[in-house]
N, C-alpha and C positions, 0 to 999 in steps of 0.2 A: 599880810594881815597881822594886826596886833589888837590889844585890848581896847585901844581908843577908837577902833572902827565900830564898836558895838553901841547900840542904843538899848537901854534897859528901861524898865518901868519903875518909877519911884513909888513910895508908899501912898501917894495920892492918885495913882494910876495915870500918871503923866509920863510921856516919853522923856527919858533922861539920857542924853548923849554922853558917853564917857569921854568923848573928845574934849570936853571942857576941862578934863583933868590932865590933859597932855602935859608931859614934863614932870608929873608927880610920880612918886613911888606909891603903888597901891598894895594894900593888904586886903585881899578879898576872902570873905569868910561866909560859909553857909551856917546859919544860926537857928536856934530854937529856944523858946522860953521855958520849956519844961524838961530840959535835958540835964543830966548830971554834969555836963560841961558848961552850962549856962553861966556859972560864976566867972567864966573867962571874959564875959562882957566887961568886968571891972578892969582887968589887965589890958584888954583891947583899948578901952577908953584912956587908961593911963599912958599907953604907948602913943596913942593919937595926940594927947595933950603934950607929951614930952617932945614929939618929933614933927608935929604939924608945921611948925615954922620953918623946918628944914625941907618940907615937901612930902611928908608922909600923909596918906589918906587911907583910913580904914573904911571899907565899904562892906556892909552886911547884907546878906541875902537870906531872909527867912525861908525855911523849907520844912514841909510837913511829911516828908517821905520816910522818916526814921522814927518808928514807934508813935506816930501821930503826936509828936511833942511840940508842934507849932500849929495848933488848930484854930487859933484866933484870927480875927480879921486884921487887915493891915493897920487900922487905927488902934486896935487893941494891942498889937505887937509894939507899935511905937510908944504907946502909953506905958506899957510894961518896961520897955528899955529905959525910958526917961525917968520913971518913978523909982525903979529899983536899982538902976546903974548909972543914972545921969548921963546917958549916952548922948554925945553931941555929933558923932560922925554919921554919915548917911546910912539909913536903914531903908532898903528898897522894898518893893512889893514881893510878896511870897512867890516862890517859883519852884520848879522841879529841877533837880540836879542830875538825876539818873533816868534811864529808860527812854522810851519813845517821846515822852513829853519834856525831856531835858531842855532847858533854855539854851539857846545858841551860845551864850557866853560860857556856860558850863561845858558844852560840847568842846568849845575851843580850849578852855583851861585844861580839861582832862586830856586833850590830844597833845598838849605841850608839856605836861608833867604827870607822869604816872605815879601811882601810889605804891604801897608795899608789894614787893615781888612783881612789879610791873603791871599791876591791875589798873584799869582806867576808871572803874566805878568809884564814886565817892562812897566810903564805907559808913560814915556817920556824920552827925552834926559837928560843926566847928572844925571841919577840914579847912585848911588855910592855903592860899596861894599868894606868894610875894611876886609882884610885877614891877619891873624896872621902869625908869623914866621913859624908855623907848617903847614901852607897851608890851615888851616880851616877858614871858613867864620866867622867873629866876628859879623858883623852888616851890615845891608842894610840901605841906606839913600835915601830919596826922592830927586827929582831934585831941589826942593825948599830949601833944606838944603845946605847952602853955606859951602865951605870947612873950613872957619874959625870957624864954629860951631862944627867941628869934632875934633878939636885940643885935647881936653881932652881924647877922645877915642884913638886917634892916639898915644898920649904920653903914655897912658896905654898899648897899644899894643907893643910899642917900649921898654917898661920896663924901 
């Protein structure tokens, strides 16, 4: 099993097969609009613009599990991202990343790359997963790791 086996829901509540991205390097991020890390949207967009032609795709998954920092509707989230950060990468429908309601994609990601001291749970918004062209998880990054510090790993994954 790999990341391209999953079907997620996009911001319009339509099934969105990740198989359409087969062969791309994915940077998957759980995001929130009212978080101290929200300005990372700007760096994520910059990375996407810089490396999209080489095969990088940033995929954002809004999550309201951390301090209720993403309480808006999917339409409100998209508008916020576009107006404030000119985000052009896909922002999917809001989902859960932890607990019994955790989306299958996040169950998979957490099973393939643990966090600090081997923990599986996502600790906060803007936890990032780098996924290779083969659909396998390469690395997990803490919310405090800004996108610019991931460039070497991204370039390595892009080959």
